[in-house]
N, C-alpha and C positions, 0 to 999 in steps of 0.2 A: 504495500500500500504506500502510495505519495504523502511524503509528510513534510508539512511548510510549515513555518514558522511566522505568523503576523505579528507587526510589529507598529503598534497606533496610537494613540494618543486618545481617540475617541470609542472608549468601551461599545458604546452602542453597534459602531462599525463594526467594531474587531469581532462582534460576539454574532451579527449578522452575515458576516461572511465566513466564520466559524460554521453556523450552520447549512450555508449554501452548499461549502465546498464539504464537507460531511457527507450531504444529499448526492453528490460526484463523485465520494470515494475517496475523497482527500482528506486526510486526518490533518489536524493544525494544533499547532500552541501560541498563546497571545501574552505578548508583553508590549507594557504602555508606555514607555518611552526608552529614550536610544542609548542610557544608560546601562541599564538592566541588558536589552539587548548585549549590545558592544562585552558584555562580562562574561553572557555566556556562549557566545560565539567564540572569544578569543580563549576559553577555557580547552583544554586538553581533550577533556571527555565530550567534547559537543563534536557528534558527527551525525547525531541523527536525522538532520534536516536535506530534505531534496532541494527547497528553493527557499526562499525567505520573500517575503512581501510587506514592504516598509512604505510608510510615509514619509515624505519629503521633512516637512515641516512640523517639527514636537518641540516643546519645552525641552530645556536642557540642550541636551546633544540632539543635532538633527539628525533626520534621515541621511542626512549627504556627510556629516562626518561620521556617521558608523558605517556608511558604504566606501568612504574613503579607508577608515582604519581596516577593515576587514580585506578590503585589496589588498593594502601595503604589508598585510600579516600575511598574505599570500593564500587564504580563504577561499578556496574557489566556486562555493555555494552560489547557485546563481540567482539574481535579486531581479525583482519586479518594483520599479521605484512607483508609490501612488500618492499623487499630490492634486488637491485644489487650486491650486496654483494657476494664474494664467500667464505668467512671466514665461516666456522661451528660456530664461536663462537657467530655470530651476531645471529644467527638462536637457539642456547642453552641458550643464555642470553634470549631472545623472548620470549621461551617457559619457561623457569624458573620463568620469572615476568610475568606468567598467560596470555601470548596471547593463543588465540584458534586455529589458524594454523599462518602458515609463508611460502609466497608465492615470487620464485625468480622473479624477473624481467629481461626480459620482460616475461609476460606471454601468454598463449592463454586467450584471454577475455572468451571466452566459459566453459575454466575451470576455472575461476575465478568465475563465475556467479555460476558455481556447487559447489565451494566450500561455495560459501556466504549463498546456499540453505543449504548444511550440516551443517552448522556452527549454521545457525537460528536454523534447527530442533533439536539438541542439545542441544541449548538453551532454547527451547520452553519445550523439553521433563524433562530439570532439573528444568523449575521452575514450570510446573505443576505436579513436582514428588513429 
């Protein structure tokens, strides 16, 4: 089964995503800030996630800061960034720091599952290649 880490300070959105993903045979855990996510992702025992779904803007450590730290530590878990921002700079910065995809909120949940599948397919092809 696919397992995803959702990182977003909006607890209601996390719950909604978690329920929808579960209906699509995707297991997920939720964290509500960048600091907790970074601590977990940098821990040696963190190998159980197939993908990270992370908000760009969070209080404290932003999703972009977490993404930079994850990539700087050679953590290769695919990352899809979520953002309610209409500022194209957020998207450019996320992709510059090796986000695998960028989705604007609110998003169609079916589209999100399709994007998750596509990113995981690409990641699998790369790891097998």
